[in-house]
C-alpha positions as MATLAB code, in Angstrom:
seq = 'MAAADDDDGDGAAALAEFHASRAGVRGLVESGITSVPRLFLAPSSPCPPPVENEIPIPFAIPTVDLALPRSATLQLVRAAARSFGFFHGAAHAGTVDSAVSAVRAFHELPPAIRSAFYTPACVGSVTYSTIPIPGPLLPWRDTLQVRFGPPAPDLSHLPAACRDALLEYQRCMTEFGKKMAGLLSEAFGVGAERLERAMQVEGWLMACHYYPPCPEPAQVVGSMAHTDPSLFTVLAQDGVGGLQVRLDDGRWADVSPVPGALLVNIGDLLKGVDLSLLRTPIALFFNPAKREESDLFGPLPELVTAGNPQRYRTVTLTEFMDSRRKLGHGLSSIDRFRIAHE';
ca = [
      -3.162   15.532   29.239;
      -1.266   12.287   29.767;
      -4.213   10.277   28.430;
      -4.380   12.483   25.349;
      -0.646   12.085   24.798;
      -0.996    8.305   25.132;
      -3.842    8.315   22.590;
      -1.739   10.386   20.176;
       1.182    8.003   20.633;
      -1.001    4.958   20.060;
      -2.494    6.565   16.962;
       0.922    7.426   15.539;
       2.142    3.895   16.171;
      -0.972    2.391   14.559;
      -0.569    4.674   11.537;
       3.090    3.727   11.152;
       2.191    0.037   11.407;
      -0.566    0.429    8.809;
       1.750    2.158    6.308;
       4.491   -0.397    7.010;
       2.162   -3.179    5.872;
       2.193   -1.537    2.397;
      -1.147   -3.216    1.680;
      -3.554   -0.279    1.947;
      -7.228   -0.537    2.822;
      -7.544   -3.341    0.302;
      -5.104   -5.314    2.453;
      -7.360   -4.928    5.507;
     -10.266   -6.362    3.537;
      -8.103   -9.212    2.256;
      -7.127  -10.030    5.864;
     -10.790  -10.675    6.683;
     -11.412   -7.932    9.249;
     -14.975   -7.693   10.595;
     -14.718   -4.267   12.267;
     -13.136   -0.967   11.284;
      -9.745   -0.141   12.859;
      -9.719    2.954   15.038;
      -7.553    4.833   12.525;
     -10.498    4.959   10.130;
     -13.317    5.791   12.545;
     -14.891    9.143   11.744;
     -15.167   11.469   14.804;
     -18.934   11.454   14.314;
     -21.171    9.655   11.892;
     -20.337   11.262    8.517;
     -23.854   10.735    7.215;
     -27.254   10.242    8.864;
     -28.614    6.696    9.091;
     -30.835    5.750    6.161;
     -34.534    6.378    6.676;
     -36.888    3.644    5.538;
     -38.935    4.689    2.486;
     -37.096    8.029    2.377;
     -37.802    9.946   -0.844;
     -34.521   10.794   -2.647;
     -33.762   14.465   -3.218;
     -34.779   15.251   -6.822;
     -31.537   16.397   -8.378;
     -29.815   15.884  -11.696;
     -26.515   17.264  -12.951;
     -27.046   18.849  -16.389;
     -25.572   17.066  -19.390;
     -23.849   19.027  -22.148;
     -24.017   17.372  -25.556;
     -20.719   18.375  -27.167;
     -22.028   17.247  -30.564;
     -24.530   20.117  -30.665;
     -23.778   23.285  -32.666;
     -21.203   25.342  -30.778;
     -23.629   28.181  -30.008;
     -26.012   25.741  -28.303;
     -23.151   24.034  -26.442;
     -21.890   27.386  -25.154;
     -25.308   28.256  -23.754;
     -25.476   24.927  -21.905;
     -21.922   25.238  -20.534;
     -22.543   28.821  -19.382;
     -25.819   27.939  -17.654;
     -24.405   24.807  -15.974;
     -21.225   26.512  -14.761;
     -23.106   29.447  -13.263;
     -25.905   27.467  -11.634;
     -24.496   24.105  -10.517;
     -20.733   24.322  -11.009;
     -20.941   20.750  -12.381;
     -21.997   19.217  -15.663;
     -21.637   15.977  -17.590;
     -19.922   15.955  -20.968;
     -19.716   13.143  -23.491;
     -16.322   11.455  -23.868;
     -14.499    8.525  -25.466;
     -16.539    5.811  -23.722;
     -14.181    2.956  -24.646;
     -11.119    4.820  -23.402;
     -12.802    5.753  -20.115;
     -14.053    2.193  -19.509;
     -10.595    0.770  -20.235;
      -8.954    3.190  -17.792;
     -11.464    2.453  -15.007;
     -10.990   -1.304  -15.534;
      -7.195   -0.932  -15.525;
      -7.257    1.062  -12.280;
      -9.491   -1.515  -10.606;
      -7.177   -4.308  -11.807;
      -4.150   -2.486  -10.346;
      -5.793   -2.060   -6.938;
      -6.768   -5.737   -6.943;
      -3.294   -7.045   -7.788;
      -1.859   -9.556   -5.299;
      -0.433   -7.733   -2.248;
       3.117   -8.824   -3.061;
       2.947   -6.998   -6.408;
       1.097   -3.802   -5.542;
       2.999   -3.283   -2.259;
       6.116   -2.454   -4.304;
       4.390    0.812   -5.312;
       3.185    1.777   -1.836;
       4.583    4.940   -0.274;
       2.878    7.495    1.995;
       5.111   10.239    0.548;
       3.820   11.888   -2.637;
       7.092   11.839   -4.566;
       7.919   10.764   -8.097;
       5.640   10.105  -11.026;
       3.652    7.273   -9.441;
       2.519    6.834   -5.843;
       0.128    4.304   -4.351;
      -1.102    4.708   -0.781;
      -3.933    5.493    1.599;
      -3.663    9.290    1.757;
      -4.778   10.904    5.055;
      -7.501   13.528    4.885;
      -8.010   16.481    7.288;
      -9.088   15.259   10.685;
      -6.570   13.633   11.088;
      -8.296   10.655    9.586;
      -7.629    7.870    7.126;
     -10.272    7.463    4.431;
     -11.619    4.063    3.469;
      -9.892    4.484    0.133;
      -6.652    3.650   -1.649;
      -5.247    5.960   -4.309;
      -2.989    5.434   -7.293;
      -1.694    8.904   -8.161;
       0.082    9.666  -11.431;
       1.859   12.929  -12.238;
       2.241   13.484  -15.970;
       4.672   16.380  -15.785;
       6.690   18.396  -15.901;
       8.992   16.679  -16.704;
       7.541   13.737  -18.623;
       6.768   10.883  -16.213;
       8.572    7.567  -15.984;
       5.790    4.967  -15.923;
       7.924    2.059  -17.096;
       7.579    0.163  -13.807;
       3.768    0.150  -13.885;
       2.128   -3.076  -15.130;
       1.859   -2.745  -18.903;
      -1.944   -3.005  -19.072;
      -2.390   -0.254  -16.480;
       0.351    1.947  -17.967;
      -0.983    1.795  -21.513;
      -4.601    2.407  -20.460;
      -3.705    5.427  -18.304;
      -1.444    6.948  -20.951;
      -4.225    6.657  -23.535;
      -6.747    8.030  -21.051;
      -4.518   11.016  -20.247;
      -4.011   11.674  -23.955;
      -7.752   11.682  -24.599;
      -8.492   13.703  -21.465;
      -5.900   16.310  -22.425;
      -7.762   16.734  -25.703;
     -11.073   16.831  -23.812;
      -9.686   19.312  -21.247;
      -8.312   21.683  -23.880;
     -11.682   21.630  -25.623;
     -13.426   22.253  -22.298;
     -11.088   25.142  -21.465;
     -11.977   26.724  -24.809;
     -15.703   26.269  -24.225;
     -15.516   27.726  -20.704;
     -13.417   30.641  -21.913;
     -15.804   31.400  -24.749;
     -18.769   30.981  -22.398;
     -17.243   33.766  -20.261;
     -17.438   35.992  -23.348;
     -13.680   36.499  -23.770;
     -12.893   34.227  -26.729;
     -11.966   30.556  -26.934;
      -8.183   31.073  -26.544;
      -8.186   33.605  -23.689;
      -8.083   31.166  -20.772;
      -5.325   29.139  -22.406;
      -3.221   32.262  -23.011;
      -3.676   33.426  -19.435;
      -3.164   30.096  -17.676;
      -1.646   27.474  -20.030;
      -4.145   24.806  -18.977;
      -2.667   21.326  -18.427;
      -3.997   18.060  -16.980;
      -0.951   16.808  -15.096;
      -2.315   15.172  -11.963;
      -4.459   12.033  -12.088;
      -5.900   10.513   -8.901;
      -7.271    6.979   -9.302;
      -9.338    6.100   -6.231;
     -10.450    2.653   -5.097;
     -13.064    2.097   -2.369;
     -12.988   -1.507   -1.055;
     -16.032   -3.076    0.632;
     -16.298   -2.027    4.284;
     -17.674   -4.144    7.180;
     -19.034   -0.986    8.898;
     -19.655    1.590    6.158;
     -21.544    4.007    8.441;
     -18.371    4.444   10.546;
     -16.006    5.620    7.784;
     -15.672    8.198    5.040;
     -14.299    7.860    1.532;
     -13.622   11.595    1.461;
     -14.465   14.677    3.494;
     -16.527   17.616    2.239;
     -14.195   19.689    0.073;
     -13.812   21.935   -2.923;
     -11.250   21.371   -5.689;
      -8.393   23.911   -5.916;
      -7.971   23.363   -9.669;
      -9.247   25.347  -12.638;
     -11.543   22.407  -13.255;
     -11.564   18.682  -12.565;
     -12.633   15.933  -14.962;
     -14.009   12.903  -13.114;
     -14.676    9.444  -14.547;
     -17.168    7.585  -12.348;
     -17.735    3.857  -12.430;
     -21.222    2.386  -12.380;
     -21.366    2.222   -8.573;
     -21.580    5.963   -7.957;
     -21.216    7.366   -4.437;
     -20.393   10.984   -5.314;
     -22.498   13.650   -3.587;
     -22.831   17.422   -3.909;
     -24.108   19.881   -1.327;
     -27.166   21.876   -2.346;
     -27.880   25.507   -1.480;
     -30.046   24.446    1.468;
     -27.207   22.382    2.977;
     -28.577   18.965    2.026;
     -26.477   16.415    0.158;
     -27.660   14.873   -3.106;
     -26.325   11.861   -4.998;
     -24.721   12.365   -8.413;
     -25.687    9.353  -10.478;
     -23.150    8.224  -13.096;
     -24.100    8.842  -16.730;
     -22.836    6.086  -19.061;
     -20.330    7.434  -21.587;
     -20.008   10.830  -19.873;
     -17.421   12.576  -17.728;
     -18.233   14.908  -14.855;
     -16.695   18.387  -15.086;
     -16.352   20.277  -11.784;
     -15.546   24.001  -11.778;
     -12.606   24.504   -9.387;
     -11.769   27.333   -7.020;
      -9.135   28.900   -9.285;
     -11.598   29.281  -12.143;
     -14.124   30.963   -9.847;
     -11.550   33.690   -9.349;
     -11.159   34.152  -13.103;
     -14.844   34.587  -13.993;
     -16.622   36.846  -11.511;
     -19.982   35.216  -12.150;
     -18.966   31.662  -11.171;
     -19.992   31.665   -7.537;
     -20.803   28.013   -6.791;
     -19.008   25.554   -6.033;
     -13.378    7.166   -9.861;
     -10.588    8.847  -11.819;
     -10.042   12.520  -11.288;
      -7.805   14.462  -13.683;
      -7.068   17.932  -12.324;
      -6.522   20.681  -14.888;
      -4.284   23.400  -13.470;
      -2.208   26.329  -14.721;
       1.197   25.457  -16.146;
       2.273   28.989  -15.180;
       3.615   28.559  -11.644;
       6.369   31.150  -11.181;
       6.148   33.707   -8.388;
       5.725   36.392  -11.053;
       2.603   34.642  -12.414;
      -0.467   36.187  -10.795;
      -3.962   34.704  -10.939;
      -7.141   36.692  -10.675;
     -10.101   37.969  -12.689;
      -9.523   38.510  -16.394;
      -9.335   42.318  -16.789;
     -11.956   42.398  -19.534;
     -14.510   40.847  -17.162;
     -14.129   43.598  -14.562;
     -16.643   46.438  -15.028;
     -18.274   49.091  -12.886;
     -21.314   46.851  -12.545;
     -19.225   43.701  -12.011;
     -16.294   44.811   -9.801;
     -13.281   42.682   -8.923;
     -14.270   40.330   -6.098;
     -10.978   38.530   -5.509;
      -7.452   39.884   -5.295;
      -4.724   38.426   -7.469;
      -2.606   35.652   -5.939;
       0.302   33.440   -6.886;
      -0.336   29.705   -7.157;
       2.059   29.123   -4.234;
       0.118   31.550   -2.024;
      -3.174   29.950   -3.045;
      -2.064   26.381   -2.289;
      -0.289   27.348    0.970;
      -3.524   28.932    2.186;
      -5.464   25.798    1.310;
      -3.044   23.540    3.164;
      -3.111   25.802    6.226;
      -6.863   26.420    6.451;
      -8.254   23.150    5.125;
     -10.302   21.917    2.186;
     -13.864   22.174    3.501;
     -14.566   25.698    2.237;
     -13.907   27.354   -1.094;
     -10.214   28.259   -1.237;
     -10.797   31.353   -3.353;
     -13.176   32.929   -0.815;
     -10.197   33.639    1.464;
      -8.983   36.182   -1.084;
     -12.302   37.999   -1.465;
     -12.152   41.789   -1.586;
     -14.465   43.611    0.822;
     -16.505   46.209   -1.064;
     -18.182   48.998    0.834;
];
């Protein structure tokens, strides 16, 4: 017991020292380290060692061409949402590229400049830090997180190039997200405006991740296996890739970036709205603006039938997020509210 307490004390002290440096994982790389600090070591190897001449798992995320006639687009969105839970959608390529470049430039600012933004507490409109993930464990990743409301954010202290690029990106992604919410709603068969009326869909939280080179990549994780608690997430990948999804048979498959496209991920909240959705960079999370205790989330009444009964009970957003924080991110958050049918 004493040894365990000593280990916990050493870990807490090391974590405090790391945050006090205000330099993030990027700062470790800049210092010239050749081995991974204990704080970042995964309890067990997060991925199996590569096998020579291993054949990649044949897997491709479907791409939805938003320029197609709406009827054709709806069919593609419906099929992708119900089978994979992911799909690529075309976007403003120049805006996305500018935002990704601006985020990379921010994370590669001299330590003396970027350290002014560093805080382990997620408060205010802008935070920059290495955010712990369940474990406890630090990921080999720094994150610039921007909250766009409510109320309207104060981004005046961000470097101008980064500020302007992210504001333009959020503007374009809000337009993209509203269009996507309409397509998903219509794909459910309830009309293009139904989801917006029920939820007031807004893209308020933007997480801009940066994964520096690692001297021992097999010993760390950039993120743990998780589901997103949002209605849906819009992800802009860079050309490096690294994202994986878990297949039905438990294997993990790479999601290759598609130039000029954004990745749309169906979140846990949306799975509770449409009873048939059963599956599970820069990430912009689209969530309900309705957040009062009187606002209940659950299946749209018109989707509940004798042949398609209600599978999840209604919940408040506070109850949903409290459950996720308590029980972890590795499993679908909405499954905890499943109704047992005889």
